[in-house]
C-alpha positions in Angstrom: 13.5 -55.8 -5.0 13.2 -55.4 -8.8 15.5 -58.3 -9.4 12.8 -60.7 -8.2 10.4 -59.8 -11.1 12.1 -62.0 -13.7 12.3 -65.0 -11.4 8.5 -66.2 -11.4 7.3 -64.4 -8.4 4.8 -62.2 -10.3 3.4 -65.3 -12.0 3.0 -67.0 -8.6 1.2 -64.0 -7.1 -1.1 -63.9 -10.0 -1.9 -67.5 -9.6 -2.6 -67.2 -5.9 -4.7 -64.2 -6.5 -6.6 -65.6 -9.3 -7.3 -69.0 -7.5 -7.7 -67.9 -4.0 -5.7 -71.0 -3.0 -2.5 -70.8 -0.8 0.9 -72.0 -2.3 4.1 -73.3 -0.9 7.4 -73.4 -2.6 10.4 -75.1 -1.0 14.1 -74.4 -1.7 13.5 -71.8 -4.3 16.7 -70.5 -5.8 16.7 -66.7 -5.8 19.2 -64.4 -7.5 19.6 -61.4 -5.0 21.1 -58.2 -6.4 22.6 -57.7 -9.6 25.9 -57.5 -11.5 29.2 -58.5 -9.5 27.2 -58.0 -6.2 24.6 -60.6 -7.0 24.5 -63.8 -4.9 22.5 -67.0 -5.0 20.3 -67.7 -2.1 17.4 -70.4 -1.3 14.2 -69.7 0.4 10.9 -71.5 1.4 8.0 -69.3 0.5 4.3 -69.4 1.5 1.8 -67.4 -0.4 -1.5 -66.9 1.5 -4.5 -65.2 -0.1 -6.1 -62.6 2.1 -9.8 -61.8 1.8 -11.9 -58.7 2.7 -14.9 -59.1 5.1 -17.2 -59.6 1.7 -14.9 -62.5 0.7 -13.3 -60.7 -2.2 -9.5 -61.0 -2.6 -7.8 -58.2 -0.5 -4.2 -59.2 -1.2 -1.6 -61.9 -0.7 0.7 -62.2 2.2 4.1 -63.8 1.4 6.4 -65.3 4.0 9.8 -66.2 3.0 12.3 -68.1 5.3 16.0 -68.2 3.8 17.3 -71.8 3.8 20.6 -71.1 1.9 22.8 -72.5 4.9 20.8 -75.6 5.1 20.9 -76.1 1.4 24.7 -75.7 1.2 25.2 -78.2 4.1 23.0 -80.7 2.2 25.1 -80.2 -0.7 28.3 -80.8 1.2 27.0 -84.0 2.9 26.1 -85.3 -0.5 29.5 -84.6 -1.9 31.1 -86.0 1.2 29.2 -89.2 1.1 30.1 -89.5 -2.8 33.8 -89.2 -2.0 33.7 -91.8 0.7 31.7 -94.3 -1.5 34.5 -94.2 -4.2 36.8 -97.2 -4.1 
């Protein structure tokens, strides 16, 4: 997914690889696709460093869970509450 390169993922992978510390991002806005077919989505990401038997960094496991529907539902509830609060 080349469109992810400009959205901060490479920097986050570099950080986890460099520090060896796991990292979690919540409700990350992601642009999927390009041009007129692009869409906005939201994800929770967990970056987990993976170590070789000798303790050196072997890679990073990334787990992403899409939260787009939850995020949209939260927005609708917020808008609904704001409309009900108006006199």
